[in-house]
C-alpha positions in Angstrom: 125.4 -0.8 -68.6 128.2 1.4 -67.1 130.2 3.2 -69.7 134.0 2.8 -69.8 136.0 5.8 -68.5 137.0 8.3 -71.1 140.5 7.9 -72.6 143.3 9.8 -70.8 144.3 12.7 -72.9 147.9 12.7 -74.1 150.4 14.6 -72.1 151.3 17.8 -74.0 154.9 18.0 -75.2 157.3 20.3 -73.4 157.2 23.8 -75.1 160.0 24.3 -77.6 162.6 26.9 -77.0 161.2 30.2 -78.5 162.5 31.3 -81.9 164.8 34.3 -81.7 162.2 36.5 -83.3 159.7 35.5 -80.6 162.4 36.1 -77.9 162.8 39.7 -79.2 159.1 40.3 -79.1 158.9 38.9 -75.5 161.7 41.3 -74.6 159.8 44.2 -76.1 156.7 43.2 -74.1 158.6 43.0 -70.9 160.2 46.4 -71.6 156.7 47.9 -72.1 155.7 46.5 -68.8 158.7 48.2 -67.2 157.3 51.5 -68.4 154.3 50.8 -66.2 152.0 49.8 -69.1 149.8 46.6 -69.3 151.0 44.8 -72.4 147.6 43.0 -72.7 145.5 46.1 -72.0 142.3 46.9 -70.2 138.8 48.0 -71.0 138.8 51.1 -73.1 135.7 53.2 -73.8 135.1 55.6 -76.6 136.7 53.6 -79.4 135.3 54.2 -82.9 135.9 52.1 -86.0 138.7 53.2 -88.3 136.1 53.7 -91.1 134.1 56.0 -88.8 137.3 57.8 -87.7 138.3 58.5 -91.3 134.8 59.8 -92.1 135.1 62.3 -89.3 138.1 64.0 -90.9 137.3 67.7 -91.4 139.1 69.2 -94.5 138.2 72.8 -93.6 139.4 72.4 -90.0 142.7 70.8 -91.2 143.3 73.7 -93.7 142.5 76.3 -91.1 145.0 74.6 -88.6 147.7 74.6 -91.3 147.2 78.4 -91.8 146.5 79.6 -88.2 147.7 76.8 -85.9 150.6 78.7 -84.5 148.7 82.0 -83.8 148.3 82.9 -80.1 144.9 81.8 -78.7 144.0 79.6 -81.7 141.5 76.9 -80.9 142.1 73.7 -82.8 138.8 72.5 -84.4 140.2 69.2 -85.8 138.2 66.2 -84.6 139.7 64.0 -81.8 139.2 60.2 -82.2 140.2 57.1 -80.4 140.9 54.0 -82.6 142.2 50.5 -82.0 143.7 48.1 -84.3 146.5 45.8 -85.2 149.8 47.2 -86.4 150.4 46.3 -90.1 153.0 48.9 -90.9 155.8 50.4 -88.7 158.4 53.0 -89.8 160.8 54.5 -87.2 162.1 57.9 -88.3 163.8 58.7 -85.1 161.7 61.3 -83.2 158.6 60.5 -85.3 157.2 57.0 -85.7 154.6 56.1 -88.4 152.3 53.2 -88.0 149.3 51.8 -89.8 146.5 50.3 -87.7 143.9 47.9 -89.1 140.5 46.9 -87.8 137.6 45.2 -89.4 136.7 48.3 -91.4 140.0 49.3 -92.8 143.4 50.9 -92.2 144.5 54.3 -90.9 147.9 55.9 -90.4 149.1 56.8 -86.9 151.8 59.4 -86.2 153.6 59.2 -82.9 155.8 62.2 -82.1 158.3 62.3 -79.3 157.2 65.9 -78.6 153.4 65.5 -78.7 152.6 62.0 -77.4 152.3 61.3 -73.7 155.4 60.2 -71.8 154.8 56.4 -72.2 153.4 56.6 -75.7 156.5 57.3 -77.6 158.7 54.6 -75.9 155.8 52.2 -76.5 155.8 53.0 -80.2 159.6 52.3 -80.2 158.9 48.8 -78.7 156.0 48.0 -81.0 156.2 45.1 -83.4 154.1 44.2 -86.4 150.9 42.5 -85.3 150.6 44.2 -81.9 147.2 45.6 -81.0 147.2 49.2 -79.9 144.8 52.0 -78.9 145.6 55.4 -80.2 143.9 58.7 -79.5 144.6 62.1 -81.2 143.4 64.7 -83.7 142.7 63.9 -87.3 145.0 65.6 -89.8 146.3 65.1 -93.3 149.9 64.8 -94.3 151.6 66.5 -97.2 151.0 63.4 -99.3 147.3 63.5 -98.6 147.1 60.7 -96.1 144.5 61.0 -93.3 146.4 60.4 -90.1 145.7 60.3 -86.3 148.3 62.5 -84.7 148.6 60.6 -81.4 148.4 62.3 -78.1 147.9 58.9 -76.4 149.1 55.4 -77.2 148.3 52.3 -75.2 149.0 48.6 -75.6 146.0 46.3 -76.0 147.7 42.9 -76.8 151.2 41.8 -77.6 151.7 39.7 -80.7 154.5 37.2 -80.1 154.3 35.6 -83.6 155.9 37.3 -86.6 153.1 38.2 -89.1 153.0 37.3 -92.8 155.1 39.4 -95.2 153.4 42.8 -95.4 153.0 43.1 -99.2 152.1 39.5 -100.2 150.0 38.8 -97.2 149.1 35.3 -96.0 149.0 33.2 -99.2 149.6 29.7 -97.9 146.2 28.0 -98.3 146.9 25.4 -95.6 147.8 28.1 -93.0 144.9 30.3 -94.0 142.4 27.5 -93.3 144.1 26.2 -90.1 144.9 29.6 -88.7 141.8 31.6 -89.7 142.5 34.1 -87.0 145.7 35.0 -88.8 144.0 35.0 -92.2 141.3 37.4 -91.2 143.5 40.3 -90.1 146.3 39.8 -92.6 143.9 39.4 -95.6 141.1 42.0 -95.4 139.3 40.4 -98.3 138.8 37.3 -96.3 137.2 39.2 -93.5 134.9 40.9 -96.0 133.7 37.6 -97.3 132.7 36.4 -93.9 131.0 39.7 -93.0 129.0 39.3 -96.3 128.1 35.8 -95.3 126.8 36.9 -91.9 124.7 39.7 -93.4 123.5 37.4 -96.2 122.2 34.8 -93.7 120.4 37.6 -91.8 118.9 38.8 -95.1 117.6 35.4 -96.0 116.0 35.1 -92.5 114.3 38.4 -93.0 113.1 37.3 -96.4 111.6 34.2 -95.0 109.9 36.1 -92.2 108.5 38.5 -94.8 106.9 35.6 -96.6 105.2 34.5 -93.4 107.4 31.6 -92.5 108.0 30.7 -88.8 111.5 30.0 -87.8 111.8 26.9 -85.6 114.5 24.7 -84.1 114.6 20.9 -84.4 117.0 18.4 -82.8 120.6 18.1 -83.8 121.0 14.8 -81.8 118.5 12.2 -83.1 117.7 8.6 -82.3 117.3 7.9 -86.0 119.1 9.5 -88.8 116.6 10.4 -91.5 115.8 13.0 -94.1 118.6 12.2 -96.6 120.7 9.5 -98.1 123.9 10.1 -96.1 126.2 8.4 -93.7 125.7 9.9 -90.2 128.1 10.6 -87.3 127.3 8.3 -84.4 127.6 9.2 -80.7 126.4 7.8 -77.4 124.3 9.4 -74.6 125.5 8.2 -71.3 122.4 9.3 -69.3 120.0 7.1 -71.3 122.6 4.6 -72.5 121.5 5.0 -76.1 123.1 5.5 -79.5 122.4 8.9 -81.1 123.1 10.3 -84.5 124.1 13.8 -85.5 121.5 15.4 -87.8 121.9 14.7 -91.5 118.8 16.7 -92.4 115.9 18.4 -90.5 113.2 17.2 -92.9 111.3 14.7 -90.8 110.9 17.0 -87.9 109.9 20.0 -90.0 107.2 17.8 -91.7 105.9 16.8 -88.2 105.3 20.5 -87.6 103.1 20.6 -90.7 101.1 17.8 -89.3 100.7 19.8 -86.1 99.3 22.7 -87.9 102.2 25.1 -88.5 101.6 26.0 -92.2 104.9 27.5 -93.2 108.1 26.7 -91.3 111.8 27.0 -91.8 115.1 26.4 -90.0 118.7 27.6 -90.5 120.5 24.5 -89.3 123.8 22.7 -89.0 123.9 19.3 -90.6 126.6 16.6 -90.3 127.4 13.9 -92.9 130.2 11.5 -92.4 131.4 11.4 -96.0 134.0 13.0 -98.3 135.8 16.3 -98.5 136.1 18.3 -101.7 135.8 21.9 -102.9 132.0 21.7 -102.7 131.5 19.5 -99.6 132.4 19.7 -95.9 131.1 17.1 -93.3 129.6 20.0 -91.3 127.5 22.5 -93.2 124.8 25.1 -92.8 121.4 24.7 -94.6 118.1 26.5 -94.8 115.2 24.1 -95.2 111.5 25.1 -95.4 108.1 23.6 -96.0 104.9 25.2 -97.2 101.6 23.5 -96.5 99.2 23.4 -99.4 102.0 24.3 -101.8 103.7 22.2 -104.5 106.9 22.1 -106.5 105.9 25.4 -108.3 105.5 27.1 -104.9 109.0 26.3 -103.8 110.6 26.9 -107.2 109.3 30.5 -107.0 110.5 30.7 -103.4 114.0 29.5 -104.4 114.3 31.9 -107.3 113.1 34.8 -105.2 115.6 34.0 -102.4 118.5 33.7 -104.8 117.6 36.8 -106.7 117.1 38.8 -103.4 120.5 37.5 -102.2 122.2 38.5 -105.4 120.6 42.0 -105.1 122.0 42.3 -101.6 125.5 41.3 -102.7 125.4 43.8 -105.5 124.3 46.6 -103.1 127.0 45.7 -100.6 129.6 46.0 -103.3 128.4 49.4 -104.2 127.1 48.4 -107.6 123.8 48.9 -109.3 121.1 46.8 -107.7 119.4 46.6 -111.1 122.5 44.9 -112.6 122.5 41.5 -111.1 125.3 40.0 -113.2 127.8 38.7 -110.7 131.3 37.2 -111.3 132.1 33.6 -110.4 135.5 32.6 -111.7 135.5 33.0 -115.4 131.7 33.2 -115.5 129.4 36.2 -115.3 126.1 34.9 -114.0 122.9 36.9 -114.7 120.6 36.6 -111.7 118.1 39.2 -113.0 116.6 37.2 -115.9 114.0 34.6 -115.1 115.6 31.3 -114.5 115.6 29.0 -117.5 113.6 25.8 -117.4 114.5 22.7 -119.5 113.3 19.1 -119.2 115.4 16.1 -118.2 114.4 14.3 -121.4 115.4 17.1 -123.7 118.8 17.5 -122.0 119.5 13.7 -122.3 118.6 13.6 -126.0 120.8 16.7 -126.6 123.7 14.9 -124.9 123.4 11.5 -126.5 121.2 11.9 -129.6 118.5 9.4 -128.6 115.5 9.5 -126.3 115.4 8.3 -122.7 112.8 5.6 -123.8 115.5 3.7 -125.8 116.7 1.4 -123.0 118.9 -1.0 -125.1 120.8 1.9 -126.7 121.3 3.5 -123.3 122.8 0.2 -122.0 125.1 0.0 -125.0 126.1 3.7 -124.5 127.0 3.1 -120.8 129.1 0.0 -121.7 130.9 2.1 -124.3 131.6 5.0 -122.0 132.6 2.8 -119.1 134.6 -0.1 -120.6 136.1 -1.1 -117.2 132.7 -1.4 -115.6 131.4 -3.3 -118.6 134.3 -5.7 -118.5 133.8 -6.4 -114.8 130.0 -6.4 -114.6 128.5 -6.2 -118.0 125.7 -8.5 -116.9 124.9 -6.2 -114.0 124.4 -3.4 -116.5 122.1 -5.6 -118.6 120.1 -6.4 -115.4 119.7 -2.8 -114.4 116.4 -1.1 -114.9 116.5 1.0 -118.1 115.8 4.3 -116.4 118.6 3.8 -113.9 121.0 3.3 -116.8 119.6 6.5 -118.4 120.2 8.3 -115.1 123.8 7.1 -114.9 124.4 8.6 -118.3 122.5 11.8 -117.5 124.6 12.5 -114.4 127.9 12.1 -116.3 129.7 15.3 -115.4 131.6 15.6 -118.7 129.1 14.3 -121.3 125.7 13.9 -119.6 122.6 16.0 -119.5 123.9 18.3 -116.8 126.9 19.1 -118.9 124.6 20.6 -121.5 123.6 23.5 -119.2 124.8 27.1 -119.7 126.8 27.6 -116.5 126.4 31.4 -116.7 122.6 31.1 -116.5 120.7 29.7 -113.5 118.7 26.8 -114.9 116.0 24.5 -113.5 115.8 21.0 -114.8 112.2 19.7 -114.8 110.3 16.5 -115.3 112.5 13.9 -113.8 111.4 10.3 -114.4 109.3 8.9 -111.5 111.4 5.8 -111.5 114.4 7.6 -110.2 112.3 9.7 -107.8 110.1 7.1 -106.0 109.5 9.2 -102.9 108.2 12.2 -104.9 104.6 12.7 -105.9 104.1 11.8 -109.6 102.6 14.4 -112.0 98.9 14.1 -112.3 98.9 14.5 -116.1 101.8 12.1 -116.6 102.5 9.6 -113.8 105.8 8.6 -115.5 107.2 12.0 -114.5 107.8 13.2 -111.0 106.9 16.6 -109.5 110.6 17.2 -108.9 113.0 19.8 -110.3 116.6 20.8 -109.7 118.2 24.2 -109.8 121.8 24.4 -111.2 124.0 27.5 -111.1 127.6 27.5 -112.3 127.5 23.8 -113.0 126.6 23.0 -109.4 123.4 21.5 -108.1 121.9 24.2 -105.9 118.3 23.3 -105.1 116.1 20.2 -105.6 112.4 20.9 -105.3 109.5 18.5 -104.7 105.8 18.2 -104.3 105.9 16.0 -101.2 104.3 12.6 -101.1 101.8 12.6 -98.2 100.0 9.3 -98.5 101.1 7.2 -95.5 100.4 3.9 -97.2 102.4 4.7 -100.3 105.2 6.2 -98.2 105.5 3.1 -96.0 105.4 0.8 -99.1 108.3 2.8 -100.7 110.2 2.8 -97.5 109.9 -1.0 -97.0 111.0 -1.5 -100.6 114.2 0.3 -99.7 114.7 -1.8 -96.6 114.3 -5.0 -98.6 117.1 -3.8 -100.8 115.1 -3.2 -104.0 117.2 -0.2 -104.6 120.4 -2.3 -104.7 121.5 -0.6 -108.0 122.4 2.5 -106.0 126.0 2.8 -105.0 127.5 1.6 -101.7 127.8 5.1 -100.3 124.1 5.7 -100.6 123.3 2.2 -99.3 125.2 2.6 -96.1 122.4 3.6 -93.7 118.7 2.5 -93.5 116.2 3.2 -90.8 112.5 2.9 -90.4 111.0 5.9 -88.6 107.8 4.5 -87.2 106.9 7.8 -85.4 107.1 9.7 -88.7 104.8 7.2 -90.4 102.5 7.6 -87.4 102.6 11.3 -87.9 101.8 11.0 -91.6 98.7 9.0 -90.7 97.4 11.9 -88.7 97.5 13.8 -92.0 100.1 16.1 -93.7 98.8 18.7 -96.1 100.1 18.7 -99.7 103.5 20.3 -99.7 106.3 21.4 -102.0 109.9 20.8 -100.9 113.2 22.4 -102.0 116.8 22.0 -101.0 119.0 25.0 -102.2 122.7 24.2 -102.5 122.2 20.6 -101.5 123.1 17.6 -103.6 119.7 16.3 -104.6 121.0 12.7 -104.6 121.7 13.2 -100.9 118.8 15.5 -100.1 115.9 13.6 -101.3 116.3 13.0 -105.0 116.7 9.7 -106.8 115.9 6.8 -104.5 116.8 8.3 -101.1 118.0 5.6 -98.8 117.0 5.1 -95.2 114.4 7.9 -94.9 110.7 7.9 -94.7 110.4 11.6 -95.2 108.6 11.9 -98.5 105.8 9.6 -97.5 102.9 11.0 -95.5 102.7 10.7 -91.8 100.1 8.4 -90.4 98.6 11.5 -88.6 98.2 13.0 -92.1 100.1 15.9 -93.3 98.5 18.5 -95.5 99.7 18.9 -99.1 103.0 20.8 -98.9 106.0 22.2 -100.7 109.5 22.1 -99.1 112.9 23.4 -99.8 116.4 23.4 -98.4 119.1 26.0 -99.1 122.7 25.1 -98.8 124.0 28.4 -97.3 127.7 27.6 -97.8 127.4 26.8 -101.5 125.1 29.8 -102.2 127.6 32.1 -100.4 130.4 30.5 -102.4 128.8 31.4 -105.7 127.6 34.9 -104.7 130.9 36.0 -103.2 133.0 34.5 -106.0 134.9 31.9 -103.9 136.0 28.8 -105.8 136.0 26.4 -102.8 133.6 25.9 -99.9 136.5 26.2 -97.5 136.8 29.8 -98.4 133.3 30.5 -97.0 133.6 28.4 -93.8 135.4 30.0 -91.0 136.8 26.8 -89.7 136.5 24.0 -92.4 137.4 20.5 -91.5 141.1 19.8 -91.8 143.2 16.7 -91.2 144.9 17.1 -87.8 148.5 18.4 -87.9 
């Protein structure tokens, strides 16, 4: 059917009259143009970073110049550099103007002398405002106060800043502005830029690590005809050419498992996922994730992989900060997290008993405890609690953030919770020696769920049975958020019938309740494809949350360049 025409975009409002400070900056820009300069610059070759320029300073040559510089025939040996950056400090001392330029590597002082700079350079320095981008070339020297300085012979404009910058000492502190105008945050707060440089290098390091382990990096669809692989509400769109509904990817799991069926033994993807859900300090609707699967592996395979990735990442961060790579105790808020020691392992049952004083097998006491801790829920639907399966009640208590099993963990020590009950992990392979327990574990760091791990279920008949139970609503005890979306991926079941090898799965930095933990809704991923998948282990690393912990940032927005914000 023909699609309706797209809505007409709103007519932009007439521009407001410029603020008097902007008017002054525009006047300075026009005056620079009258000097024959191009206020927005041209290509400039030979620019070095400020860090490199400072490293080229020659103390001996500077000392020699100070002693012999005025002698006839003296040859100046001080290095000449060309740097570019944004003006973050400007002091006009009449015939000598001092400026500090900043690029992504640091700051350097520039001295512009009326006597020594080219004809247009000194007038340009007089017309320069804080925030302008300039190119300066000259010899490196050191002032009497010991400051390495570029004594400018040439000064050129590169871009005029028409917006007054943040106050020079306090920097940009308004959190709302920092997130909305990241371009302003990056140059006014050097620490912000360092965090994102670390993030980029960390992702490259993780990719290199996966390659070193023999994993093949692949790309799977971001637009999908069915939203599967996690219990999450998808974003929905429409493809005009085929006149079909499409969903933004909520997880790459189903496609990666198809590749195991096809014979790729170890695959991974660094991917963008989209979930149409809430916003908080640990969640953004668009996020980056590493997910990997290992044929003929199991939960132990991917637990070792996760621990190795996290420890290697912590080693990298320690090295980048100039610390001792052998000391992997990194700060996160008030915590000092030790990544060097083997990650602790503790069972689900022992944590529950430590929290409440009775075992997970005591269903009646668990129901009484839930009613006591949630009186409002008990008053409204006490009968519903009585009708719930005992283990679901136990899990509600276990996941209580203040009093439950997870609250018993030492936040300063990475810990893996093991031996989850099979009843709350129906899509995970049960343990061979105890079918009541699932081959599933979760890694916690700093009180956050970082990585669920699984031995993947690869029997197509069991997978289909579990999947149809979900479609019939036999998981109705789950909350409405997780019950919002259900699909049946027939092609994935067909792939499982071809045969998927045994596999272990892991999701690092991903909420296990959304990434394949307790009773995932609307996904057939943990069941085997009809084509038959070999036994396999899989994992998924939430890059944003991992970077957040390793770089000591308390909210996920601080590690995302452009986090989701409500429109202004």
